[in-house]
N, C-alpha and C positions, 0 to 999 in steps of 0.2 A: 440125345437129349431126352429129358423126361417130362411128360405132361402132368396135369393134376391127378390123373388116375394111375400114376407110377408106370405108365407105358413108355417104353423107349421110343423116341421119335427119330426119324432119319436125320443124319447130320448134313449140314450144308455141303455143297460140292467142293468148296475150297479146302476142306479138312482132309489131311492125309491120314488115312485109316491105319496104316502101319505105324506111323509116328504116334498116333493116339494110343494104339495098343501098347507101344513102348512106354508111354507116359503112365498108362494104367498099371503096367507091370512094376514100374519104379515106385509108384504110390503104394501099390500092394506090398512091395518089399519093405518100404520105409515104415508103413503103418502096421505091418504084420497081419494084414487083413486079406481075405480072399479077393480076387479080381472082381467077382460078382458083387461084392459089397462096395468096392471102390467105384465101380463103373457108374452107378446112378449119381453119385456125388460129383464125379468128374463131369458128367454130362450137364448136371445142374449148374456147375460153375462155368462151363463153356457157354451155356445159354445166357447166363447173366453177363458174361464178358462180351458176348456178341451183341447183346441188346445195348450195352454201354457204347459199343463201337457205332451202332446205328443211330442212337439218340444223340442228336446234336442240338446245341442251344439255338434259340430263335435267331439271334444275330448272325449266326453262321449260315443259315439256310433261307432266310426271308428274302423275298424279292422286293423291289422298290414299292410295288403296289401293296404288299403285305405290311411294309414299314409305315406307309402312309395311312393305311386303314387302322393299324394298331395305335399310331399316334393320335389320330382323330378320336378313336374310342377312348383313349386315355384322357384326352383334353375334355371330351364331353362328360367324363365321369366326375368332373369337378363341379362344385356348386357354382351357380351363376349369380346368386344373390349376395355374394361376399362383397363388402364395401371396398372401394378402391382406396389405395393409399394416397395421402396428400403429397404435394411437391416437397414439403418439409420432411415428411417421413422418409422419402427417398434420398434426401440430401445428406451429405456427410455430417453436417451439424445435427441432423435428426437421428443419425445412426450412432455417432460417438458422443460421449460426454466431452465437455470443454477440455478437461484435463487430458483425456486420451488423445484428442485431436492435436493438442499442443505437443504431446510426446512424439507424434508422427512428423511434425514439422521440424524437429531437431535433427 
C-alpha cells in the first residue's frame, strides 16, 4: 500500500503475496504497463477496499449504551419551546378533510 509520500507500506498479514504478484502481472499485461507502474495503483485500490471492509455503519457496531447515548443526544438536539399540538390536531378529523375521511369509510 502507498502512503501520502508515495512510499510503499507493508501489506496486512492476510494478503497472499504470490497471489498479489499474479494480480499485478495480469494488470500489467492487460494495461500494457510495467509492473512498477501498476503496483502503486493496485496497492491504493487494496487500501481503499480494506478500509471499506473495516468501516461499518453505527447500527452494526453500536452497543446498547451507545444507542442510548446517541438517542438522548438526538432528542436533546430538538427545540424545547415548540408548542404542543392540540387534541384536535392529533385527531383524524384534524388530519383529514371531511371528504377524504368519508372516502376512507367506504
